VMD Tcl script that builds the backbone (N, CA, C; Angstrom):
set m [mol new atoms 90]
animate dup $m
set s [atomselect $m all]
$s set {name element resname resid chain x y z} {
  {N N ARG 1 A 0.843 -1.349 -0.288}
  {CA C ARG 1 A -0.306 0.179 -0.047}
  {C C ARG 1 A 1.003 1.331 -0.035}
  {N N SER 2 A 0.450 2.058 -0.728}
  {CA C SER 2 A 1.686 3.531 -0.673}
  {C C SER 2 A 0.495 4.351 0.179}
  {N N TYR 3 A 1.396 5.496 0.413}
  {CA C TYR 3 A 1.273 6.470 1.463}
  {C C TYR 3 A -0.086 6.709 1.287}
  {N N PHE 4 A -0.509 7.344 0.250}
  {CA C PHE 4 A -1.835 7.807 -0.490}
  {C C PHE 4 A -2.664 6.942 0.262}
  {N N ALA 5 A -2.827 5.771 -0.363}
  {CA C ALA 5 A -3.782 4.710 0.280}
  {C C ALA 5 A -3.932 4.456 1.583}
  {N N SER 6 A -3.033 4.648 2.427}
  {CA C SER 6 A -2.979 4.358 3.381}
  {C C SER 6 A -3.729 5.683 4.338}
  {N N ILE 7 A -4.119 6.494 3.430}
  {CA C ILE 7 A -4.528 7.952 3.883}
  {C C ILE 7 A -6.076 7.979 3.571}
  {N N ASP 8 A -6.287 7.615 2.076}
  {CA C ASP 8 A -7.388 7.423 1.270}
  {C C ASP 8 A -8.279 6.559 1.738}
  {N N THR 9 A -8.755 6.407 3.045}
  {CA C THR 9 A -9.452 5.333 3.892}
  {C C THR 9 A -10.753 4.601 3.098}
  {N N ASN 10 A -11.531 5.255 2.563}
  {CA C ASN 10 A -12.602 4.844 1.485}
  {C C ASN 10 A -12.100 4.736 0.191}
  {N N GLY 11 A -11.032 4.637 -0.579}
  {CA C GLY 11 A -10.286 4.555 -1.473}
  {C C GLY 11 A -11.124 4.948 -2.784}
  {N N ASP 12 A -11.709 6.012 -2.467}
  {CA C ASP 12 A -12.100 6.639 -3.522}
  {C C ASP 12 A -11.569 7.911 -4.433}
  {N N GLY 13 A -9.982 7.833 -3.913}
  {CA C GLY 13 A -9.059 8.579 -4.618}
  {C C GLY 13 A -9.276 9.973 -4.254}
  {N N VAL 14 A -9.790 10.369 -3.256}
  {CA C VAL 14 A -9.891 11.513 -2.811}
  {C C VAL 14 A -9.818 11.975 -1.311}
  {N N LEU 15 A -8.963 12.393 -1.296}
  {CA C LEU 15 A -8.428 12.678 0.358}
  {C C LEU 15 A -9.380 13.709 0.965}
  {N N SER 16 A -10.511 13.403 1.926}
  {CA C SER 16 A -11.132 14.048 2.307}
  {C C SER 16 A -10.770 14.929 3.899}
  {N N PHE 17 A -11.256 15.791 4.132}
  {CA C PHE 17 A -10.881 17.257 5.042}
  {C C PHE 17 A -11.006 15.603 6.492}
  {N N GLU 18 A -11.903 14.798 6.881}
  {CA C GLU 18 A -12.144 13.452 7.777}
  {C C GLU 18 A -10.881 12.601 7.379}
  {N N GLU 19 A -10.302 12.373 6.212}
  {CA C GLU 19 A -9.274 11.479 6.085}
  {C C GLU 19 A -8.080 12.069 6.332}
  {N N PHE 20 A -7.710 13.693 5.944}
  {CA C PHE 20 A -6.610 14.258 6.630}
  {C C PHE 20 A -6.551 14.363 7.679}
  {N N ARG 21 A -7.768 14.545 8.446}
  {CA C ARG 21 A -7.712 14.819 10.056}
  {C C ARG 21 A -7.319 13.288 10.698}
  {N N ALA 22 A -7.908 12.258 10.264}
  {CA C ALA 22 A -7.654 10.843 10.598}
  {C C ALA 22 A -6.125 10.696 10.371}
  {N N ALA 23 A -5.312 10.933 9.218}
  {CA C ALA 23 A -3.816 10.609 8.879}
  {C C ALA 23 A -3.299 11.961 9.905}
  {N N GLY 24 A -3.880 12.953 10.205}
  {CA C GLY 24 A -2.885 13.876 11.282}
  {C C GLY 24 A -3.031 13.035 12.926}
  {N N LEU 25 A -4.400 12.674 13.370}
  {CA C LEU 25 A -4.414 11.985 14.576}
  {C C LEU 25 A -3.514 10.596 14.520}
  {N N SER 26 A -3.488 10.290 13.771}
  {CA C SER 26 A -2.313 8.569 13.642}
  {C C SER 26 A -1.276 8.668 13.710}
  {N N GLY 27 A -0.752 10.209 13.824}
  {CA C GLY 27 A 0.865 10.316 13.722}
  {C C GLY 27 A 1.344 10.397 12.388}
  {N N GLN 28 A 0.706 10.333 11.112}
  {CA C GLN 28 A 0.938 10.326 9.859}
  {C C GLN 28 A 0.852 11.683 9.034}
  {N N GLY 29 A 1.145 12.738 10.391}
  {CA C GLY 29 A 0.955 14.074 9.509}
  {C C GLY 29 A 1.994 14.193 8.242}
  {N N PHE 30 A 1.357 15.507 7.490}
  {CA C PHE 30 A 2.119 15.741 6.727}
  {C C PHE 30 A 3.276 16.715 6.648}
}
mol reanalyze $m
mol bondsrecalc $m
mol representation Tube
mol addrep $m
């Protein structure tokens, strides 16, 4: 899995605000 795929949790190819926030909260911040 790519870094992008690990953030794009619903697999739609678009990073939503919730996905950005979840990535930040899980320590995968940008």
